[in-house]
N, CA, C and O atoms as a printed pandas DataFrame, in Angstrom:
     atom_number atom_name residue_name chain_id  residue_number  x_coord  y_coord  z_coord
0              1         N          MET        A               1   56.160  -76.981   62.092
1              2        CA          MET        A               1   55.789  -78.096   61.217
2              3         C          MET        A               1   56.237  -79.249   61.996
3              4         O          MET        A               1   57.320  -79.252   62.582
4              5         N          SER        A               2   55.301  -80.368   62.013
5              6        CA          SER        A               2   55.719  -81.507   62.606
6              7         C          SER        A               2   56.335  -82.502   61.651
7              8         O          SER        A               2   56.000  -82.420   60.470
8              9         N          TYR        A               3   57.262  -83.505   62.051
9             10        CA          TYR        A               3   57.744  -84.430   61.325
10            11         C          TYR        A               3   56.944  -85.830   61.474
11            12         O          TYR        A               3   56.717  -86.655   60.590
12            13         N          CYS        A               4   56.583  -85.864   62.826
13            14        CA          CYS        A               4   55.891  -87.049   63.197
14            15         C          CYS        A               4   55.276  -86.956   64.434
15            16         O          CYS        A               4   55.979  -86.464   65.317
16            17         N          ARG        A               5   53.973  -87.349   64.785
17            18        CA          ARG        A               5   53.388  -87.252   66.038
18            19         C          ARG        A               5   53.023  -88.453   66.714
19            20         O          ARG        A               5   52.930  -89.467   66.023
20            21         N          PHE        A               6   52.817  -88.518   67.833
21            22        CA          PHE        A               6   52.471  -89.774   68.626
22            23         C          PHE        A               6   51.172  -90.558   67.956
23            24         O          PHE        A               6   50.180  -89.941   67.569
24            25         N          GLY        A               7   51.289  -91.789   67.883
25            26        CA          GLY        A               7   50.236  -92.261   67.229
26            27         C          GLY        A               7   50.534  -93.865   66.895
27            28         O          GLY        A               7   51.610  -94.340   67.257
28            29         N          ASP        A               8   49.594  -94.659   66.223
29            30        CA          ASP        A               8   49.933  -96.030   65.967
30            31         C          ASP        A               8   51.176  -96.344   65.322
31            32         O          ASP        A               8   51.617  -97.492   65.388
32            33         N          ASP        A               9   51.855  -95.329   64.632
33            34        CA          ASP        A               9   53.012  -95.650   63.894
34            35         C          ASP        A               9   54.249  -95.052   64.456
35            36         O          ASP        A               9   55.360  -95.340   64.010
36            37         N          SER        A              10   54.070  -94.252   65.396
37            38        CA          SER        A              10   55.166  -93.452   66.057
38            39         C          SER        A              10   54.956  -93.282   67.676
39            40         O          SER        A              10   53.882  -92.927   68.163
40            41         N          ASP        A              11   56.145  -93.587   68.451
41            42        CA          ASP        A              11   56.322  -93.398   69.810
42            43         C          ASP        A              11   56.794  -92.040   70.011
43            44         O          ASP        A              11   56.840  -91.593   71.157
44            45         N          VAL        A              12   57.176  -91.289   68.944
45            46        CA          VAL        A              12   57.895  -89.851   69.234
46            47         C          VAL        A              12   57.167  -88.701   68.322
47            48         O          VAL        A              12   56.647  -88.959   67.236
48            49         N          TYR        A              13   57.194  -87.623   68.809
49            50        CA          TYR        A              13   56.583  -86.475   68.382
50            51         C          TYR        A              13   57.555  -85.442   68.135
51            52         O          TYR        A              13   58.057  -84.853   69.093
52            53         N          VAL        A              14   57.906  -85.129   66.816
53            54        CA          VAL        A              14   59.061  -84.355   66.525
54            55         C          VAL        A              14   58.430  -83.062   65.662
55            56         O          VAL        A              14   57.473  -83.087   64.887
56            57         N          TYR        A              15   59.188  -82.039   66.006
57            58        CA          TYR        A              15   58.632  -80.805   65.146
58            59         C          TYR        A              15   59.651  -79.858   65.299
59            60         O          TYR        A              15   60.469  -79.936   66.216
60            61         N          ALA        A              16   59.656  -78.881   64.376
61            62        CA          ALA        A              16   60.682  -77.649   64.331
62            63         C          ALA        A              16   59.862  -76.430   65.089
63            64         O          ALA        A              16   58.725  -75.989   64.915
64            65         N          THR        A              17   60.861  -76.094   65.950
65            66        CA          THR        A              17   60.380  -74.743   66.456
66            67         C          THR        A              17   60.703  -73.419   65.940
67            68         O          THR        A              17   61.656  -73.301   65.170
68            69         N          PHE        A              18   60.043  -72.468   66.267
69            70        CA          PHE        A              18   60.313  -71.045   65.780
70            71         C          PHE        A              18   61.618  -70.689   65.947
71            72         O          PHE        A              18   61.992  -70.004   64.995
72            73         N          GLY        A              19   62.535  -70.885   66.833
73            74        CA          GLY        A              19   63.727  -70.761   66.893
74            75         C          GLY        A              19   64.758  -71.414   66.157
75            76         O          GLY        A              19   65.936  -71.280   66.487
76            77         N          ASP        A              20   64.364  -72.197   65.065
77            78        CA          ASP        A              20   65.137  -72.915   64.110
78            79         C          ASP        A              20   65.854  -74.012   64.850
79            80         O          ASP        A              20   67.055  -74.213   64.666
80            81         N          MET        A              21   65.152  -74.697   65.655
81            82        CA          MET        A              21   65.605  -75.867   66.346
82            83         C          MET        A              21   64.399  -77.064   66.063
83            84         O          MET        A              21   63.266  -76.848   65.633
84            85         N          TYR        A              22   64.984  -78.367   66.432
85            86        CA          TYR        A              22   64.197  -79.320   66.256
86            87         C          TYR        A              22   63.759  -79.886   67.479
87            88         O          TYR        A              22   64.675  -80.261   68.211
88            89         N          GLU        A              23   62.503  -80.062   67.934
89            90        CA          GLU        A              23   62.336  -80.774   69.297
90            91         C          GLU        A              23   61.715  -82.200   69.398
91            92         O          GLU        A              23   60.743  -82.490   68.700
92            93         N          CYS        A              24   62.202  -82.977   70.153
93            94        CA          CYS        A              24   61.538  -84.273   70.630
94            95         C          CYS        A              24   60.558  -84.056   71.748
95            96         O          CYS        A              24   60.961  -84.213   72.901
96            97         N          CYS        A              25   59.455  -83.750   71.548
97            98        CA          CYS        A              25   58.341  -83.462   72.389
98            99         C          CYS        A              25   58.256  -84.581   73.233
99           100         O          CYS        A              25   58.253  -85.695   72.710
100          101         N          ALA        A              26   58.166  -84.435   74.801
101          102        CA          ALA        A              26   58.221  -85.311   75.639
102          103         C          ALA        A              26   59.171  -86.558   75.549
103          104         O          ALA        A              26   58.686  -87.660   75.801
104          105         N          CYS        A              27   60.469  -86.453   75.212
105          106        CA          CYS        A              27   61.313  -87.344   74.863
106          107         C          CYS        A              27   61.494  -88.405   75.978
107          108         O          CYS        A              27   61.824  -88.053   77.110
108          109         N          ARG        A              28   61.313  -89.487   75.711
109          110        CA          ARG        A              28   61.498  -90.708   76.620
110          111         C          ARG        A              28   62.744  -90.894   76.872
111          112         O          ARG        A              28   62.907  -91.676   77.809
112          113         N          LEU        A              29   63.872  -90.415   76.328
113          114        CA          LEU        A              29   65.205  -90.766   76.356
114          115         C          LEU        A              29   66.134  -89.825   77.234
115          116         O          LEU        A              29   67.083  -90.263   77.884
116          117         N          SER        A              30   65.781  -88.540   77.191
117          118        CA          SER        A              30   66.696  -87.504   77.770
118          119         C          SER        A              30   65.895  -86.414   78.243
119          120         O          SER        A              30   64.694  -86.437   77.975
120          121         N          ILE        A              31   66.417  -85.369   78.969
121          122        CA          ILE        A              31   65.707  -84.232   79.364
122          123         C          ILE        A              31   66.138  -83.135   78.241
123          124         O          ILE        A              31   65.563  -82.055   78.098
124          125         N          ASN        A              32   67.317  -83.617   77.414
125          126        CA          ASN        A              32   67.578  -82.675   76.302
126          127         C          ASN        A              32   66.715  -82.843   75.010
127          128         O          ASN        A              32   66.993  -83.773   74.253
128          129         N          TRP        A              33   65.688  -82.002   74.717
129          130        CA          TRP        A              33   64.812  -82.443   73.834
130          131         C          TRP        A              33   65.230  -81.791   72.566
131          132         O          TRP        A              33   65.087  -82.336   71.472
132          133         N          GLY        A              34   65.781  -80.543   72.744
133          134        CA          GLY        A              34   65.911  -79.729   71.472
134          135         C          GLY        A              34   67.421  -80.185   70.806
135          136         O          GLY        A              34   68.435  -80.485   71.436
136          137         N          HIS        A              35   67.245  -80.141   69.407
137          138        CA          HIS        A              35   68.474  -80.383   68.593
138          139         C          HIS        A              35   68.668  -79.099   67.502
139          140         O          HIS        A              35   67.742  -78.486   66.970
140          141         N          LYS        A              36   69.868  -78.897   67.343
141          142        CA          LYS        A              36   70.013  -77.683   66.409
142          143         C          LYS        A              36   70.063  -77.849   64.996
143          144         O          LYS        A              36   69.836  -76.956   64.181
144          145         N          THR        A              37   70.361  -78.995   64.745
145          146        CA          THR        A              37   70.344  -79.559   63.099
146          147         C          THR        A              37   69.349  -80.779   62.983
147          148         O          THR        A              37   69.004  -81.579   63.853
148          149         N          ALA        A              38   68.991  -80.687   61.658
149          150        CA          ALA        A              38   68.280  -82.002   61.286
150          151         C          ALA        A              38   69.030  -83.293   61.323
151          152         O          ALA        A              38   68.463  -84.368   61.520
152          153         N          ALA        A              39   70.305  -83.169   61.133
153          154        CA          ALA        A              39   71.446  -84.221   61.270
154          155         C          ALA        A              39   71.248  -84.700   62.791
155          156         O          ALA        A              39   71.011  -85.863   63.118
156          157         N          ASP        A              40   71.377  -83.668   63.619
157          158        CA          ASP        A              40   71.467  -84.003   65.126
158          159         C          ASP        A              40   70.139  -84.728   65.453
159          160         O          ASP        A              40   70.189  -85.771   66.106
160          161         N          MET        A              41   69.127  -84.303   65.093
161          162        CA          MET        A              41   67.645  -84.799   65.090
162          163         C          MET        A              41   67.756  -86.398   64.661
163          164         O          MET        A              41   67.375  -87.327   65.373
164          165         N          ILE        A              42   68.291  -86.508   63.495
165          166        CA          ILE        A              42   68.137  -88.121   62.874
166          167         C          ILE        A              42   68.890  -88.723   63.916
167          168         O          ILE        A              42   68.305  -89.598   64.555
168          169         N          ALA        A              43   70.188  -88.416   64.261
169          170        CA          ALA        A              43   70.926  -89.181   65.176
170          171         C          ALA        A              43   70.183  -89.445   66.481
171          172         O          ALA        A              43   70.287  -90.550   67.013
172          173         N          HIS        A              44   69.511  -88.576   66.967
173          174        CA          HIS        A              44   68.801  -88.587   68.283
174          175         C          HIS        A              44   67.462  -89.829   67.945
175          176         O          HIS        A              44   67.080  -90.684   68.744
176          177         N          LEU        A              45   67.020  -89.634   66.751
177          178        CA          LEU        A              45   65.780  -90.501   66.462
178          179         C          LEU        A              45   66.315  -92.146   66.258
179          180         O          LEU        A              45   65.586  -93.114   66.473
180          181         N          GLU        A              46   67.544  -92.219   65.862
181          182        CA          GLU        A              46   68.171  -93.611   65.728
182          183         C          GLU        A              46   68.408  -93.983   67.188
183          184         O          GLU        A              46   68.359  -95.199   67.372
184          185         N          LYS        A              47   68.629  -93.321   68.167
185          186        CA          LYS        A              47   68.700  -93.801   69.580
186          187         C          LYS        A              47   67.259  -94.186   69.992
187          188         O          LYS        A              47   67.115  -95.172   70.714
188          189         N          HIS        A              48   66.270  -93.535   69.616
189          190        CA          HIS        A              48   64.964  -94.037   69.918
190          191         C          HIS        A              48   64.658  -95.599   69.503
191          192         O          HIS        A              48   64.207  -96.522   70.180
192          193         N          ARG        A              49   65.119  -95.532   67.998
193          194        CA          ARG        A              49   64.805  -96.881   67.526
194          195         C          ARG        A              49   65.658  -98.052   68.119
195          196         O          ARG        A              49   65.198  -99.187   68.240
196          197         N          VAL        A              50   66.942  -97.698   68.484
197          198        CA          VAL        A              50   67.752  -98.659   69.263
198          199         C          VAL        A              50   66.989  -99.139   70.612
199          200         O          VAL        A              50   66.990 -100.298   71.028
200          201         N          ALA        A              51   66.389  -98.122   71.171
201          202        CA          ALA        A              51   65.672  -98.453   72.467
202          203         C          ALA        A              51   64.347  -99.017   72.324
203          204         O          ALA        A              51   63.556  -99.183   73.252
204          205         N          GLY        A              52   64.118  -99.349   70.901
205          206        CA          GLY        A              52   62.854 -100.094   70.574
206          207         C          GLY        A              52   61.608  -99.351   70.292
207          208         O          GLY        A              52   60.494  -99.818   70.053
208          209         N          HIS        A              53   61.995  -98.078   70.362
209          210        CA          HIS        A              53   60.726  -97.017   70.138
210          211         C          HIS        A              53   60.297  -96.833   68.613
211          212         O          HIS        A              53   61.233  -96.835   67.813
212          213         N          LEU        A              54   59.219  -96.701   68.183
213          214        CA          LEU        A              54   58.643  -96.736   66.897
214          215         C          LEU        A              54   59.157  -95.241   66.284
215          216         O          LEU        A              54   58.805  -94.193   66.826
216          217         N          VAL        A              55   59.902  -95.263   65.265
217          218        CA          VAL        A              55   60.129  -93.845   64.679
218          219         C          VAL        A              55   59.662  -94.134   63.089
219          220         O          VAL        A              55   60.290  -94.988   62.464
220          221         N          PRO        A              56   58.630  -93.465   62.481
221          222        CA          PRO        A              56   58.269  -93.721   61.242
222          223         C          PRO        A              56   59.324  -93.179   60.213
223          224         O          PRO        A              56   59.785  -92.040   60.290
224          225         N          GLN        A              57   59.655  -94.054   59.282
225          226        CA          GLN        A              57   60.727  -93.735   58.187
226          227         C          GLN        A              57   60.427  -92.290   57.597
227          228         O          GLN        A              57   61.371  -91.553   57.314
228          229         N          TYR        A              58   59.294  -91.943   57.438
229          230        CA          TYR        A              58   58.917  -90.548   56.589
230          231         C          TYR        A              58   59.295  -89.341   57.425
231          232         O          TYR        A              58   59.385  -88.200   56.972
232          233         N          ALA        A              59   59.507  -89.691   58.684
233          234        CA          ALA        A              59   60.009  -88.653   59.563
234          235         C          ALA        A              59   61.693  -88.472   59.290
235          236         O          ALA        A              59   62.191  -87.396   58.957
236          237         N          ILE        A              60   62.259  -89.390   59.439
237          238        CA          ILE        A              60   63.730  -89.396   58.796
238          239         C          ILE        A              60   63.992  -88.868   57.569
239          240         O          ILE        A              60   64.968  -88.146   57.365
240          241         N          ASP        A              61   63.007  -89.245   56.533
241          242        CA          ASP        A              61   62.967  -88.702   55.271
242          243         C          ASP        A              61   62.875  -87.067   55.050
243          244         O          ASP        A              61   63.499  -86.378   54.243
244          245         N          LYS        A              62   61.967  -86.700   55.958
245          246        CA          LYS        A              62   61.472  -85.236   56.134
246          247         C          LYS        A              62   62.807  -84.560   56.460
247          248         O          LYS        A              62   63.260  -83.682   55.725
248          249         N          LEU        A              63   63.354  -84.924   57.429
249          250        CA          LEU        A              63   64.583  -84.565   58.201
250          251         C          LEU        A              63   65.908  -84.476   57.228
251          252         O          LEU        A              63   66.681  -83.518   57.221
252          253         N          ARG        A              64   66.031  -85.699   56.373
253          254        CA          ARG        A              64   66.923  -85.707   55.417
254          255         C          ARG        A              64   66.809  -84.384   54.407
255          256         O          ARG        A              64   67.748  -83.654   54.091
256          257         N          GLY        A              65   65.574  -84.274   54.028
257          258        CA          GLY        A              65   65.308  -83.004   53.259
258          259         C          GLY        A              65   65.762  -81.776   53.664
259          260         O          GLY        A              65   66.196  -80.948   52.864
260          261         N          ASP        A              66   65.686  -81.566   55.032
261          262        CA          ASP        A              66   66.171  -80.628   55.710
262          263         C          ASP        A              66   67.548  -80.264   55.893
263          264         O          ASP        A              66   67.851  -79.084   56.072
264          265         N          ILE        A              67   68.439  -81.215   55.862
265          266        CA          ILE        A              67   69.858  -81.397   55.670
266          267         C          ILE        A              67   70.187  -80.658   54.351
267          268         O          ILE        A              67   70.958  -79.704   54.249
268          269         N          ASP        A              68   69.441  -81.282   53.296
269          270        CA          ASP        A              68   69.728  -80.654   51.995
270          271         C          ASP        A              68   69.637  -79.229   52.138
271          272         O          ASP        A              68   70.585  -78.532   51.778
272          273         N          TRP        A              69   68.650  -78.745   52.601
273          274        CA          TRP        A              69   68.331  -77.313   52.675
274          275         C          TRP        A              69   69.119  -76.741   53.319
275          276         O          TRP        A              69   69.431  -75.607   52.956
276          277         N          GLU        A              70   69.734  -77.326   54.522
277          278        CA          GLU        A              70   70.766  -76.699   55.442
278          279         C          GLU        A              70   71.684  -76.254   54.846
279          280         O          GLU        A              70   72.069  -75.088   54.928
280          281         N          GLU        A              71   72.287  -77.340   53.989
281          282        CA          GLU        A              71   73.725  -77.297   53.307
282          283         C          GLU        A              71   73.562  -76.347   52.191
283          284         O          GLU        A              71   74.565  -75.759   51.786
284          285         N          ALA        A              72   72.430  -76.132   51.653
285          286        CA          ALA        A              72   72.281  -75.286   50.355
286          287         C          ALA        A              72   72.350  -74.000   50.880
287          288         O          ALA        A              72   72.908  -73.132   50.209
288          289         N          ASN        A              73   71.821  -73.699   52.098
289          290        CA          ASN        A              73   71.825  -72.190   52.578
290          291         C          ASN        A              73   72.723  -71.902   53.601
291          292         O          ASN        A              73   72.500  -70.886   54.259
292          293         N          ASP        A              74   73.819  -72.676   53.907
293          294        CA          ASP        A              74   74.651  -72.459   54.819
294          295         C          ASP        A              74   75.763  -71.373   54.341
295          296         O          ASP        A              74   76.482  -71.422   53.343
296          297         N          GLY        A              75   75.685  -70.342   55.388
297          298        CA          GLY        A              75   76.633  -69.217   55.055
298          299         C          GLY        A              75   76.084  -68.439   53.844
299          300         O          GLY        A              75   76.702  -67.472   53.399
């Protein structure tokens, strides 16, 4: 499932992988594209925003929903 894709409103392409990771595809910030939690990906996307890259708010909102799910299903 993708959270956002490259386009007019996004400079990033973020999706969940089959290995329960979040990936920032073709990341312009680092070679570490994979993040283990939704919170880690949100922090990563904030770095994109600081760098001036377009990150749609709906991607952050979807990831926040994953945080709620991760917390409810932890352990």
